[in-house]
C-alpha positions in Angstrom: 69.5 73.2 86.9 72.2 75.7 86.0 72.6 78.6 88.5 74.0 82.0 87.3 75.8 84.5 89.6 77.7 87.5 88.3 81.2 88.6 89.6 84.0 90.8 88.4 87.2 90.1 86.5 90.0 92.7 86.7 92.4 93.6 83.9 94.2 96.5 85.4 91.5 99.1 86.1 89.2 97.6 83.4 86.4 95.6 85.0 84.4 93.0 83.1 81.5 90.8 84.2 82.1 87.1 84.7 79.2 84.8 84.7 79.6 82.0 87.2 77.6 79.0 86.0 77.1 76.1 88.4 75.6 72.7 87.2 74.9 69.7 89.5 74.4 66.6 87.4 74.7 62.9 87.4 78.0 61.1 87.4 80.8 60.3 89.8 81.1 62.7 92.7 83.5 65.5 91.7 83.9 69.2 92.0 85.5 70.9 89.0 86.1 74.5 88.1 86.6 75.1 84.4 87.7 78.2 82.6 91.1 79.9 82.3 92.0 80.5 85.9 95.0 80.8 88.2 95.8 78.6 91.2 93.9 80.8 93.7 90.6 80.2 91.7 91.2 76.4 91.5 91.8 76.3 95.3 88.4 77.9 95.9 86.6 74.5 95.9 88.5 73.5 99.1 87.6 76.7 100.9 84.0 76.5 99.7 83.7 72.8 100.8 85.0 73.7 104.3 82.8 76.8 104.6 79.6 74.8 103.8 80.7 72.1 106.2 81.0 74.6 109.0 77.3 75.5 108.5 76.2 71.9 108.5 75.9 71.7 104.7 77.6 69.2 102.5 78.0 69.1 98.8 75.7 66.6 97.1 77.4 63.4 96.0 77.1 64.3 92.3 79.2 65.8 89.5 79.5 69.5 90.2 80.8 71.7 87.3 81.5 75.4 87.8 82.1 77.3 84.5 83.6 80.8 84.6 82.5 82.5 81.4 83.9 83.8 79.2 86.3 80.9 79.2 89.1 82.7 77.3 89.4 85.5 79.9 92.0 84.8 82.6 90.5 84.8 86.1 92.9 85.7 89.0 92.4 86.1 92.7 90.4 84.7 95.6 87.4 87.0 95.1 85.6 84.3 93.1 85.0 82.2 96.2 81.8 84.0 97.2 80.1 84.0 93.8 80.9 80.3 93.3 79.5 79.5 96.7 76.3 81.5 95.9 75.9 79.6 92.6 76.3 76.3 94.4 73.7 77.3 97.1 71.3 78.3 94.3 71.8 75.0 92.5 71.2 73.2 95.7 67.9 75.2 96.2 69.2 76.7 99.5 68.6 80.2 98.3 66.5 81.7 95.5 68.4 82.1 92.3 66.2 84.9 91.0 66.9 87.0 94.1 70.6 86.2 94.2 71.0 87.1 90.5 70.2 90.7 91.3 73.6 91.1 92.8 77.3 91.1 91.7 79.4 89.3 94.3 83.0 89.5 95.4 84.7 88.0 98.4 87.1 85.4 99.7 85.9 82.6 102.0 87.7 81.5 105.1 87.5 77.8 106.2 84.9 78.6 108.8 82.5 80.5 106.4 83.7 84.0 107.2 84.2 86.5 104.5 87.7 88.0 104.0 88.5 91.4 102.5 89.7 91.4 98.9 91.3 94.0 96.6 89.4 95.9 94.0 86.1 96.4 95.9 85.7 100.1 94.8 86.0 99.5 91.0 83.8 96.4 91.4 81.1 98.3 93.1 81.2 101.1 90.5 80.9 98.4 87.8 77.9 96.7 89.4 76.2 100.1 89.9 76.6 100.8 86.2 74.8 97.5 85.5 72.0 98.5 87.8 72.7 95.6 90.2 73.4 95.4 93.9 76.8 94.5 95.3 77.8 91.8 97.8 81.1 92.1 99.6 82.8 91.2 102.9 81.7 93.5 105.8 85.1 95.2 106.2 84.8 96.4 102.6 81.2 97.7 102.9 82.2 101.3 103.6 84.5 101.3 100.5 81.8 99.9 98.3 79.4 102.7 99.3 81.6 105.3 97.5 80.4 103.9 94.2 77.3 106.1 94.5 74.4 107.1 96.8 72.0 104.7 95.0 74.3 101.7 95.4 72.6 98.7 97.1 75.3 97.0 99.1 75.2 93.8 101.2 78.2 93.4 103.5 77.8 90.3 105.7 80.3 89.0 108.2 80.0 85.4 106.9 78.2 83.2 104.5 75.5 82.3 107.0 74.4 85.9 107.5 74.1 86.3 103.7 72.0 83.1 103.3 69.6 84.3 106.1 69.2 87.7 104.5 68.4 86.3 101.1 65.9 83.9 102.6 64.3 86.7 104.6 65.3 85.4 108.1 67.6 88.3 108.8 68.0 91.9 107.6 71.5 93.1 106.8 71.7 96.9 107.2 73.2 99.1 104.5 76.9 99.8 105.4 77.9 103.2 106.5 80.1 105.1 104.2 83.6 105.4 105.5 84.4 109.1 106.0 88.1 109.9 105.7 89.8 111.3 108.8 91.2 114.6 107.4 94.0 116.0 109.6 94.3 119.8 109.5 97.9 120.0 110.8 100.8 119.8 108.3 103.1 116.9 109.0 106.0 118.3 107.0 106.1 122.1 106.9 108.5 124.4 104.9 109.1 126.2 108.2 111.3 123.4 109.2 113.8 124.2 106.5 116.3 126.9 107.3 117.9 128.8 104.5 117.6 127.5 100.9 115.3 130.4 99.9 116.1 130.0 96.2 115.1 126.3 96.4 111.9 127.2 98.2 111.1 129.6 95.4 111.7 126.8 92.8 109.4 124.5 94.8 106.6 127.1 94.7 106.9 127.3 90.9 107.1 123.5 90.6 103.9 123.1 92.7 102.0 125.8 90.8 102.7 124.4 87.3 103.0 120.7 88.1 106.6 120.7 86.8 109.2 118.0 87.1 112.1 119.0 89.3 115.7 117.7 89.7 117.7 118.9 92.8 121.5 118.5 92.9 123.5 119.1 96.1 125.9 117.6 98.6 124.7 115.2 101.3 122.7 116.8 104.1 121.8 120.0 102.1 118.1 119.3 102.6 117.0 117.9 99.2 114.9 115.1 100.8 113.3 117.5 103.2 112.3 119.9 100.4 110.8 117.0 98.4 108.8 115.7 101.4 107.3 119.1 101.9 106.1 119.5 98.3 102.7 117.8 99.0 102.0 120.3 101.7 101.9 123.2 99.2 100.0 121.4 96.4 96.3 122.1 96.0 94.0 119.5 97.6 92.6 116.6 95.5 89.3 117.3 93.8 86.5 114.8 94.4 87.1 113.3 90.9 90.9 113.0 91.5 90.4 111.5 94.9 88.1 108.8 93.4 90.7 108.0 90.6 93.5 107.6 93.1 91.4 105.5 95.5 90.4 103.1 92.7 94.1 102.5 91.9 94.8 101.9 95.6 91.8 99.6 95.8 93.1 97.5 92.9 96.5 97.4 94.6 94.9 96.3 97.9 96.2 99.4 99.6 93.0 101.3 100.4 93.0 101.2 104.2 89.8 101.2 106.3 87.7 101.6 103.2 88.1 105.4 103.1 89.0 107.5 100.0 92.5 108.9 99.5 92.1 112.6 100.4 95.8 113.7 100.3 98.0 113.8 97.2 100.1 110.6 97.1 103.8 110.9 97.8 105.8 107.8 96.8 109.4 107.4 97.6 110.7 104.1 96.2 114.1 102.8 97.1 116.8 103.0 94.4 116.9 99.2 94.4 113.4 99.0 93.0 113.0 97.0 89.8 111.3 98.2 86.6 108.1 96.2 87.4 108.0 97.8 90.8 108.2 101.3 89.3 106.1 100.8 86.2 103.8 98.0 87.3 103.5 94.3 86.5 104.4 91.1 88.2 102.3 87.9 88.2 99.0 89.8 88.6 100.0 93.1 86.8 99.5 95.2 89.9 100.0 99.0 89.6 103.6 100.2 90.2 104.9 103.2 92.0 104.2 105.6 89.2 100.5 104.7 89.2 100.4 104.9 93.0 101.8 108.4 92.6 99.0 109.4 90.2 97.8 112.9 90.8 100.7 113.2 93.3 104.5 113.2 93.6 107.0 110.5 92.7 110.3 111.2 94.5 113.4 109.4 93.4 116.1 110.0 96.0 119.7 109.2 95.0 118.5 109.1 91.4 121.7 107.9 89.7 121.7 104.9 91.9 118.5 103.6 90.2 119.2 101.0 87.5 119.5 102.5 84.0 116.6 100.3 82.7 114.3 101.5 85.5 115.0 105.2 84.8 114.6 104.7 81.0 111.3 103.0 81.6 109.9 106.2 83.1 110.4 108.2 79.9 107.2 107.2 78.1 104.9 107.4 81.2 106.2 110.9 81.9 105.1 112.0 78.4 101.8 110.1 78.1 100.6 110.1 81.7 99.9 106.3 81.4 101.7 103.1 82.3 101.2 100.3 79.8 102.0 96.8 80.9 102.2 94.2 78.1 101.4 90.7 79.0 101.0 87.6 76.8 97.2 87.7 77.0 96.4 91.4 77.7 97.7 94.9 77.5 96.9 96.7 80.8 96.9 100.5 81.2 97.1 102.3 84.5 96.9 106.1 84.8 100.3 107.6 85.8 100.0 111.4 85.7 102.6 112.1 88.4 104.9 114.9 89.3 108.5 113.7 89.2 111.0 115.0 91.7 114.6 113.7 91.7 117.5 114.3 94.0 121.2 113.5 93.5 124.6 114.3 94.8 126.9 116.2 92.5 129.2 113.2 92.4 129.5 109.7 94.0 131.4 110.9 97.0 129.5 114.1 97.3 132.6 116.2 97.9 133.4 117.6 94.5 132.2 121.1 95.5 133.3 120.9 99.2 136.3 123.2 99.9 137.0 121.5 103.2 137.5 118.0 101.7 139.3 116.7 98.6 138.0 114.6 95.8 140.9 113.0 93.9 138.9 112.5 90.7 137.6 116.0 90.8 135.4 117.0 87.8 135.6 113.6 86.3 133.9 112.1 89.4 131.0 114.5 88.9 130.8 113.9 85.1 130.8 110.1 85.4 128.2 110.2 88.2 125.7 112.6 86.5 126.1 110.9 83.2 124.4 107.8 84.6 121.2 109.7 83.8 120.7 109.8 80.1 120.2 113.0 78.1 116.6 112.1 77.1 115.8 111.5 80.8 117.3 114.9 81.7 115.0 116.4 79.1 112.0 115.2 81.0 112.8 117.6 83.8 111.4 121.1 83.6 113.6 122.6 86.3 117.1 122.0 87.7 118.2 123.6 91.0 121.5 123.6 92.9 120.9 123.0 96.6 124.1 124.1 98.4 125.2 122.9 101.8 123.6 124.7 104.7 126.0 126.7 106.9 126.1 126.5 110.7 125.0 130.1 110.9 121.8 129.2 108.9 121.1 126.3 111.2 121.3 128.6 114.3 118.6 130.9 112.9 115.0 130.8 114.2 112.4 129.0 112.1 111.1 130.9 109.1 108.0 133.0 109.5 106.5 131.8 106.2 105.6 128.1 106.1 103.7 125.7 103.9 100.3 127.4 104.6 101.3 130.7 103.1 103.1 129.2 100.1 100.2 126.9 99.4 97.9 129.9 99.3 100.0 131.5 96.6 100.2 128.2 94.7 96.4 127.8 94.8 95.9 131.4 93.6 98.3 130.8 90.8 96.6 127.6 89.8 93.2 129.4 89.8 94.6 132.1 87.5 95.8 129.4 85.1 92.5 127.5 85.2 90.6 130.7 84.4 92.8 131.3 81.4 92.3 127.7 80.2 88.6 128.0 80.5 88.6 131.3 78.6 90.6 129.7 75.8 88.1 126.7 75.7 90.7 124.2 77.0 88.8 121.6 79.1 90.3 119.1 81.5 93.6 121.0 81.8 94.4 122.2 85.3 98.1 123.0 85.2 100.7 124.3 82.7 102.6 121.0 82.6 99.6 119.4 80.9 99.7 121.7 77.9 100.6 120.3 74.5 102.7 122.2 72.0 99.7 123.8 70.1 98.0 124.8 73.4 101.3 126.2 74.7 101.7 128.4 71.7 98.3 129.9 72.4 99.2 130.5 76.1 102.7 132.0 75.4 102.9 134.8 72.9 106.5 136.0 73.0 107.6 139.5 71.8 110.8 140.0 69.8 112.9 140.6 72.8 111.8 137.5 74.6 112.2 135.5 71.4 115.8 136.7 71.0 116.6 135.9 74.6 115.4 132.3 74.5 116.9 131.7 71.0 120.3 132.8 72.2 120.0 130.7 75.4 118.9 127.6 73.3 122.3 127.8 71.6 124.3 128.2 74.8 122.5 125.6 76.8 122.0 123.1 73.9 118.3 123.0 74.4 116.3 120.4 72.6 112.8 121.1 71.3 111.4 119.4 74.4 113.6 121.5 76.7 112.6 124.6 74.8 108.9 124.0 75.4 109.5 123.1 79.0 111.2 126.5 79.5 108.1 128.2 78.1 105.8 126.2 80.4 107.9 127.3 83.4 107.9 130.9 82.3 104.1 130.7 81.9 103.8 129.4 85.5 106.0 132.2 86.8 103.8 134.7 85.1 100.7 133.1 86.6 102.2 133.5 90.1 102.4 137.2 89.4 98.9 137.3 87.7 100.4 138.4 84.4 98.4 137.8 81.3 101.5 137.9 79.1 105.0 136.4 79.6 107.7 138.9 79.7 111.5 138.8 79.6 111.8 138.5 83.4 109.7 135.4 83.4 111.8 133.9 80.5 115.1 134.7 82.3 114.0 133.1 85.5 112.8 130.0 83.7 116.1 129.8 81.9 117.9 130.0 85.2 116.3 126.6 86.1 117.9 124.9 83.1 121.3 123.3 82.9 123.6 122.4 80.0 123.1 118.8 79.1 125.6 116.3 80.5 127.7 114.8 77.7 
């Protein structure tokens, strides 16, 4: 008899069905798992043997062969334990194979038969639901699996014995309760906390409305990190579709806590010592990197010139395409990476080049050498550049600002709504912010008159704007117009957008 149980194989966010075939036949007693698999899968036989022994069951003294089909697909992870154990129990006539085959199973077994949480439950449940099958997972993951759909049939036992009793009709496992996210109304990081820096706050508002990439330059302690940390507080809330996309990425990464969906826009702040695989994704199991974990949110690179050149250059393609592509010997894995990039840096390595109370011996050369660690093409990926000056003692002694994140977020949301209405009127679907516009769409959105065209053409010569920089200026100008509910872009919008550009570092 050959027993068949379905499970899931992950290749990035792509899920494929793996057929677990178990055959018990004549021959010398052995337990063999065949198919292209990593060490965690091959070790499953020891965990399964111990789990069955804890329930008073033992493997038959025969030749046991477990085939993971298709054989040319690499299987990674410990979530194959449960389907292999179910296949064995079917082949041993402990449970009915016809009933067990109605489910897709995922789960790691402990040595005492308990089921341990594994990564990737949410995309696995979505895939099983698309096949019209039920889903079996460890109990701590049951709430996460329920987000796959209201009609999803989920079994979430504590251990293997509970699952056997349910399939045999001796026990009834209840449908897990969906895990409702705990949404906190209070704002953790509020713009009210920042004293002074009114021009920087204005730039943050434009940045949030249009989804633009922003680079802040200023001396140590001027508030660059504080500004970046408060950007999520003024961004619009995640839509249900965006929340599901982000949660699936975090599920694959094993970072979805308590089985609840991600409801706040991600804010990722990797250390400047992070490697390229840590930023882009990769490693032994090709896990998503920081740029994918920041999908639909913010990626903040503090002390940006201190990142390795290779790590920064690796960001260029994902910024343009919105995807992170990881090339492996046996597969190409693509993760979504539509993030908003915010960078912060000192004007020079010592940070004192513009400080009149201190003295930098290298002067302007110190600044030029430090800022040139970021390449020209990388500078081109930023829509906006702002100088964040040092905060004076008189500013620090002022009371907190009256206007905080709540008021700014309201204007950002209204500006976004104005943009989306215009996109819908022009028949542009699946575009929600100006930074997502391609060149042809941007030309439809921005119709410059002769005066505006002359202004931006003259500025292009003075600022040495590339074609990419030129289009990014137009996108920022379109966002400024949206904040004022203007249908057309005028010269004031162009001039303000140009004020957020800087001459390329040579």
